C-alpha positions as CSV (number, residue, x, y, z in Angstrom):
1,M,18.0,0.2,36.8
2,A,18.3,-3.4,35.5
3,H,19.8,-3.8,32.1
4,C,17.3,-4.7,29.4
5,T,18.5,-8.0,27.8
6,L,18.9,-7.8,24.1
7,D,17.4,-10.9,22.7
8,R,17.0,-10.7,18.9
9,N,13.8,-12.8,19.1
10,Q,12.3,-10.0,21.3
11,F,12.8,-7.4,18.7
12,H,9.8,-6.3,16.6
13,H,10.9,-5.4,13.1
14,I,9.1,-2.5,11.5
15,K,10.2,-1.4,8.0
16,M,12.0,1.9,8.3
17,G,15.4,3.3,7.5
18,K,18.3,4.4,9.8
19,K,19.8,7.8,10.2
20,K,22.5,9.0,7.9
21,N,24.4,12.2,7.5
22,R,24.5,12.3,3.7
23,N,27.4,14.3,2.5
24,R,27.3,14.5,-1.3
25,G,23.7,14.0,-2.1
26,V,22.8,13.0,-5.6
27,D,20.3,15.5,-7.2
28,Y,17.2,13.6,-7.8
29,S,15.1,16.7,-8.3
30,D,13.4,15.2,-11.3
31,E,12.2,12.2,-9.3
32,Q,8.8,11.9,-7.8
33,P,8.6,12.3,-4.0
34,P,8.1,9.2,-1.8
35,P,4.7,7.8,-0.9
36,S,3.3,10.8,1.1
37,D,0.2,12.4,2.4
38,D,-2.2,10.2,0.4
39,A,-0.3,7.0,0.9
40,T,-2.7,4.3,1.9
41,P,-2.2,2.1,4.9
42,S,-1.4,-1.5,5.1
43,A,-3.9,-4.1,4.1
44,S,-4.6,-4.9,7.7
45,T,-6.5,-1.5,8.0
46,K,-8.5,-1.9,4.9
47,K,-12.2,-2.6,4.8
48,A,-13.4,-6.0,5.7
49,S,-15.0,-8.2,3.1
50,N,-18.8,-8.0,2.7
51,N,-19.8,-10.5,5.2
52,S,-22.0,-8.1,7.2
53,T,-25.7,-7.5,6.9
54,R,-25.0,-4.3,5.1
55,S,-21.9,-3.1,3.2
56,L,-20.9,0.3,4.5
57,S,-19.8,3.1,2.1
58,S,-17.1,5.6,2.8
59,E,-19.7,8.2,3.8
60,D,-21.2,5.6,6.2
61,M,-17.8,5.2,7.9
62,I,-17.5,9.0,8.3
63,N,-20.8,9.0,10.1
64,V,-19.7,6.0,12.2
65,R,-16.6,7.8,13.3
66,S,-18.5,10.9,14.2
67,E,-21.1,9.0,16.2
68,M,-18.3,7.0,17.9
69,K,-16.8,10.2,19.1
70,N,-20.1,11.5,20.5
71,I,-20.6,8.2,22.3
72,L,-17.1,8.0,23.8
73,L,-17.3,11.6,25.0
74,K,-20.3,10.5,27.2
75,Y,-19.4,6.9,27.9
76,P,-15.5,6.6,27.6
77,D,-15.3,3.3,29.5
78,K,-17.9,1.3,27.6
79,P,-16.6,-1.9,25.9
80,D,-16.3,-2.1,22.1
81,D,-19.4,-4.3,21.5
82,W,-21.6,-1.9,23.5
83,V,-20.2,1.1,21.5
84,A,-20.8,-0.8,18.2
85,R,-24.4,-1.6,19.1
86,S,-25.1,2.0,20.1
87,I,-23.7,3.2,16.8
88,E,-25.9,0.8,14.9
89,K,-29.0,1.9,16.9
90,N,-28.3,5.7,16.6
91,L,-27.5,5.5,12.9
92,K,-30.2,2.9,12.1
93,L,-27.7,0.6,10.5
94,G,-29.4,-2.6,11.5
95,K,-28.3,-5.2,14.0
96,K,-24.8,-6.7,13.5
97,T,-24.0,-4.4,10.6
98,L,-20.7,-3.6,12.2
99,Q,-19.9,-7.1,13.3
100,S,-17.4,-7.7,10.4
101,Y,-15.8,-4.4,11.0
102,D,-14.2,-5.2,14.3
103,Q,-10.6,-4.4,13.2
104,E,-11.6,-1.1,11.6
105,L,-13.6,0.0,14.6
106,S,-10.8,-0.9,17.0
107,A,-8.3,1.2,15.1
108,M,-10.8,4.0,14.8
109,R,-11.5,3.9,18.5
110,N,-7.8,4.2,19.4
111,K,-7.5,7.3,17.2
112,V,-10.7,8.9,18.4
113,E,-9.7,8.4,22.1
114,M,-6.3,9.9,21.3
115,E,-8.1,12.9,19.7
116,I,-10.4,13.3,22.6
117,D,-7.5,13.2,25.1
118,S,-5.7,15.9,23.1
119,E,-8.7,18.3,23.0
120,E,-8.9,20.6,25.9
121,P,-11.2,23.6,25.2
122,T,-10.0,26.8,26.7
123,E,-12.2,29.5,28.3
124,D,-11.9,31.6,25.1
125,D,-13.5,28.7,23.2
126,Q,-16.6,28.6,25.4
127,D,-19.7,30.8,25.7
128,E,-21.5,31.8,28.8
129,D,-23.4,28.5,29.0
130,G,-20.1,26.5,28.9
131,Q,-20.8,25.3,25.4
132,V,-18.0,25.2,22.8
133,D,-18.3,28.3,20.6
134,E,-18.0,28.4,16.8
135,E,-19.8,25.1,16.5
136,E,-19.8,25.2,12.7
137,E,-16.0,25.5,12.6
138,D,-15.7,22.6,15.0
139,R,-18.1,20.6,12.9
140,K,-16.0,21.3,9.8
141,R,-12.8,20.2,11.6
142,Q,-14.4,17.0,12.8
143,E,-15.6,16.2,9.3
144,A,-12.2,16.9,7.8
145,R,-10.6,14.5,10.4
146,A,-13.3,11.9,9.6
147,R,-12.6,12.1,5.9
148,A,-8.9,11.8,6.5
149,E,-9.5,8.9,8.7
150,A,-11.6,7.2,6.1
151,R,-8.9,7.6,3.5
152,M,-6.3,6.2,5.9
153,M,-8.4,3.2,6.4
154,G,-8.5,2.5,2.6
155,Y,-11.9,4.0,1.7
156,K,-12.2,6.1,-1.4
157,L,-14.4,9.1,-1.1
158,E,-16.7,10.5,-3.8
159,D,-14.6,13.6,-4.3
160,D,-11.3,11.8,-4.6
161,D,-9.7,12.3,-8.0
162,N,-6.9,9.8,-7.5
163,D,-7.7,6.6,-9.3
164,D,-4.4,4.8,-8.5
165,D,-4.7,1.3,-7.2
166,D,-4.7,1.1,-3.4
167,D,-2.7,-2.1,-3.4
168,D,0.0,-0.5,-5.6
169,D,0.3,2.5,-3.2
170,D,0.6,0.2,-0.3
171,D,3.3,-1.9,-2.0
172,N,5.2,1.3,-2.9
173,E,5.3,2.5,0.7
174,S,6.4,-1.0,2.0
175,E,9.1,-1.0,-0.6
176,W,10.2,2.5,0.4
177,Y,10.8,1.5,4.1
178,Q,12.1,-1.9,3.3
179,K,14.8,-0.5,1.0
180,A,16.0,1.9,3.7
181,L,16.1,-1.0,6.3
182,E,18.1,-3.1,4.0
183,Y,20.6,-0.3,3.4
184,W,21.2,0.3,7.1
185,D,21.0,-3.3,8.3
186,D,23.9,-4.2,6.0
187,D,27.3,-4.2,7.7
188,A,28.9,-3.5,4.4
189,T,27.2,-0.2,4.0
190,C,26.8,0.7,7.7
191,P,29.3,-0.8,10.2
192,A,28.2,-0.7,13.8
193,T,30.7,2.1,14.6
194,V,30.5,5.9,14.9
195,N,32.0,6.1,11.4
196,G,29.2,3.9,10.1
197,M,26.6,6.0,11.9
198,L,27.9,9.1,10.2
199,G,28.3,7.8,6.7
200,G,32.1,7.9,6.8
201,F,32.4,11.2,8.6
202,A,33.4,10.2,12.1
203,S,35.5,13.3,12.3
204,I,32.4,15.5,12.7
205,S,31.0,13.6,15.8
206,A,32.8,15.7,18.4
207,I,31.8,19.0,16.6
208,D,28.2,17.8,16.4
209,I,28.0,16.9,20.1
210,I,29.6,20.3,21.2
211,A,27.0,22.2,19.2
212,S,24.2,20.1,20.6
213,K,25.3,20.7,24.2
214,E,25.4,24.5,23.5
215,F,21.9,24.2,22.0
216,V,20.6,22.4,25.1
217,S,22.2,25.1,27.3
218,D,20.5,27.9,25.3
219,L,17.2,25.9,25.4
220,C,17.3,25.6,29.2
221,S,18.0,29.3,29.6
222,I,14.8,30.3,27.8
223,R,12.6,27.5,29.2
224,P,13.5,27.0,32.9
225,N,10.7,24.4,33.4
226,L,12.6,21.9,31.2
227,N,13.7,19.2,33.6
228,F,17.2,18.7,32.3
229,Q,19.7,21.2,33.5
230,P,23.3,20.2,32.6
231,N,24.9,21.9,35.6
232,Q,22.4,20.5,38.2
233,R,22.2,16.8,37.5
234,E,25.6,15.5,38.4
235,D,25.0,15.1,42.1
236,D,21.4,13.9,41.8
237,S,20.8,10.4,43.1
238,D,18.7,8.0,41.0
239,D,16.1,8.1,43.8
240,N,15.5,11.8,43.2
241,N,15.9,11.8,39.5
242,D,12.9,10.9,37.4
243,T,14.1,12.3,34.1
244,C,13.8,10.4,30.9
245,A,15.0,11.0,27.4
246,C,14.4,9.2,24.1
247,E,16.8,9.0,21.1
248,C,14.9,8.2,17.9
249,G,16.8,6.5,15.2
250,S,19.5,5.8,17.7
251,G,21.8,3.4,15.8
252,I,24.4,2.3,18.3
253,G,23.5,5.1,20.7
254,R,26.0,7.8,19.7
255,V,23.8,10.7,20.9
256,S,22.7,8.9,24.1
257,K,26.3,8.1,25.1
258,N,27.8,11.5,24.3
259,L,24.9,13.9,24.9
260,L,21.8,12.7,26.7
261,L,23.2,10.4,29.4
262,P,26.0,12.8,30.4
263,L,23.3,15.4,30.9
264,G,22.2,13.3,33.9
265,F,19.0,11.6,32.6
266,A,18.0,8.8,34.9
267,R,16.8,6.7,31.9
268,C,17.2,6.9,28.1
269,D,15.1,4.9,25.6
270,L,16.7,4.0,22.3
271,V,14.5,3.5,19.3
272,E,16.1,1.8,16.3
273,V,14.8,-0.2,13.4
274,S,18.0,-2.3,12.8
275,A,18.3,-5.1,15.3
276,R,22.0,-5.5,14.3
277,L,22.8,-1.9,15.4
278,L,20.7,-2.1,18.5
279,E,22.4,-5.3,19.6
280,A,25.7,-3.4,19.4
281,S,24.5,-0.6,21.6
282,P,25.2,-2.0,25.1
283,E,28.9,-2.7,24.3
284,Y,29.3,0.8,22.8
285,L,27.5,2.5,25.7
286,G,29.4,0.7,28.4
287,N,27.9,-1.1,31.4
288,V,26.9,2.0,33.4
289,F,25.1,3.8,30.7
290,A,23.6,0.7,29.2
291,S,22.0,-0.2,32.6
292,K,20.1,3.1,32.3
293,C,18.7,2.3,28.8
294,R,15.8,0.5,27.3
295,F,16.0,-0.7,23.7
296,F,13.1,-0.7,21.2
297,C,13.5,-2.2,17.8
298,M,11.0,-0.6,15.5
299,G,10.6,2.1,12.9
300,L,9.6,5.7,13.8
301,Q,6.5,5.4,11.7
302,Q,5.2,2.8,14.2
303,F,6.8,4.0,17.4
304,E,4.3,5.3,20.0
305,P,6.0,7.0,22.9
306,F,4.8,6.3,26.4
307,P,2.3,9.0,27.5
308,Q,3.8,12.0,29.3
309,M,7.1,10.0,29.8
310,Y,9.8,12.1,28.2
311,D,11.6,15.3,29.1
312,V,13.2,15.4,25.7
313,I,12.7,13.3,22.5
314,W,15.8,13.8,20.4
315,I,15.4,13.0,16.7
316,Q,18.7,13.4,14.7
317,W,19.3,12.4,11.1
318,A,16.3,10.1,11.2
319,I,13.1,11.9,10.3
320,C,14.4,12.2,6.7
321,Y,13.4,8.5,6.3
322,L,9.7,9.1,6.9
323,T,7.2,10.2,4.3
324,D,5.5,13.5,4.9
325,F,2.3,11.9,6.1
326,D,4.2,9.7,8.6
327,I,6.3,12.6,9.8
328,V,3.1,14.5,10.9
329,R,1.6,11.4,12.5
330,F,4.8,10.6,14.3
331,L,5.3,14.1,15.7
332,K,1.7,14.1,16.9
333,R,2.4,10.9,18.8
334,C,5.6,12.5,20.2
335,A,3.4,15.3,21.5
336,L,1.5,12.9,23.7
337,G,4.8,11.4,25.0
338,L,6.1,14.7,26.4
339,K,5.8,15.7,30.0
340,S,3.2,18.3,30.7
341,N,3.4,21.8,32.1
342,Q,6.2,23.0,29.7
343,R,8.5,20.3,30.9
344,G,9.0,18.4,27.6
345,V,10.5,19.3,24.3
346,V,11.1,17.6,20.9
347,V,14.5,18.3,19.3
348,L,15.0,17.8,15.6
349,K,18.5,17.9,14.2
350,E,18.3,17.3,10.5
351,N,19.9,17.9,7.1
352,T,18.2,20.6,5.1
353,L,18.7,22.0,1.6
354,S,20.6,25.3,1.1
355,S,18.5,28.4,1.1
356,D,19.4,29.1,-2.5
357,A,18.4,25.6,-3.7
358,D,15.8,25.4,-6.5
359,E,14.2,22.3,-5.2
360,A,11.9,21.8,-2.2
361,F,13.4,18.4,-1.6
362,V,16.1,16.0,-2.9
363,L,15.4,12.3,-3.0
364,D,18.1,9.7,-2.4
365,R,16.8,6.3,-3.7
366,D,19.9,4.5,-2.4
367,D,18.6,4.6,1.2
368,S,15.1,5.9,0.7
369,S,15.7,9.3,2.3
370,V,14.4,12.8,1.6
371,T,16.3,16.0,2.3
372,R,13.8,18.8,2.6
373,S,14.2,22.5,2.5
374,L,13.9,24.2,5.9
375,P,10.5,25.9,5.1
376,Y,9.2,22.5,3.9
377,L,10.3,20.8,7.2
378,L,8.9,23.6,9.3
379,H,5.6,23.4,7.5
380,L,5.3,19.7,8.5
381,V,6.1,20.6,12.1
382,K,3.3,23.2,12.1
383,L,0.8,20.6,10.7
384,A,1.7,18.4,13.7
385,G,0.7,21.2,16.1
386,F,4.2,22.3,17.2
387,T,5.8,25.7,17.6
388,V,9.5,26.4,17.2
389,L,10.9,27.4,20.5
390,L,14.5,27.7,19.4
391,Q,16.3,27.2,16.1
392,K,20.0,27.3,15.3
393,K,22.2,26.2,12.4
394,Q,25.1,23.8,13.0
395,T,28.5,25.4,12.4
396,D,32.0,24.1,11.6
397,F,30.8,21.2,9.4
398,P,32.7,20.6,6.1
399,D,31.3,22.7,3.2
400,D,30.4,19.6,1.2
401,L,27.8,18.5,3.8
402,Y,24.2,19.5,3.7
403,P,23.3,22.4,6.1
404,V,22.1,21.0,9.4
405,H,19.6,22.8,11.7
406,M,18.7,22.2,15.3
407,I,15.1,22.9,16.1
408,A,13.4,22.7,19.5
409,L,9.7,22.1,19.3
410,V,6.9,22.6,21.9
411,L,3.2,22.3,21.6
412,D,1.3,25.4,20.5
413,E,-0.4,25.8,23.9
414,D,3.0,25.6,25.6
415,S,4.6,28.3,23.5
């Protein structure tokens, strides 16, 4: 596979922090959590100015989204302008009412299409006539999604109690990710070395990789369909090997070099927010491994995996830099990137709080990271639609490091 040229001008910077194995975390239990579930999106997704024939309310936008879904279910290939005109007609909004809402409608359509693609009613969900049963429950779920969508797009609903200024929330979230990027993009705080990737604990790298290899072996034994078997890939030629892995929050590619590529993956995608660290990856990986890699410079809160591309998405010491809201959305996107038929898995390897900790999370404002309790983290996983297939605790780390858990995730329907 041809090596992907690392041109800094080709990198797309998204504000998000790098992974870090924090050793002696400062207790910020009295601090407020980072921008989270109700954090508003960037100004680019907020409502357009009132240049249209009619100014739409938040409830109008909920109805627009619901009608858009009904139309796309019947006419998935129709262009945006046709869909917009149909919505105007069906909702009696008047001609060209949606003309100044092009940006919102485009973002809305992307999410609705993703939602439609992920919905596959089972036989148990259908009655004798082939119609989806429990229509009232389905209606409530659609309404809840629509209301959440409206909030994400910057609309304030009538039952919202939060009177905080939207622009202030948006600035806070941008500042949160920017501070993390600055921390890890600085060579003084994070040299492009294994020691820099591990916060000064290069000595644990070998221990970490050994435990991860054992975890993968156990994972393959309970899920034979997974298309990465450590003992079967060494003799495979590239022509017969279509496996692909993804390392999220890759830094210089420590996990790819020492774990994923030695497992025999034909290709490995590295996703990293710091262009400086990503540019150092090919030299660290070596020519052979680097030729099998693609490099993507962006934050995880913006990364959208290729559909049904990956056998494994490995996320180590990286998800702690996302807000709760972005974790759930990111994991949902990862679900779409896994290979189907029980052949894909997401692996989280992350710091957690001790089981006897009084806090649900600890905030580190130096690098904008959050260490969550294990139940807290598993709750976010559940919200994203995943089930835990295998879970193990890392052993043999120094006592003054946070506990680290390895968690293999599969979609609910694959469990």
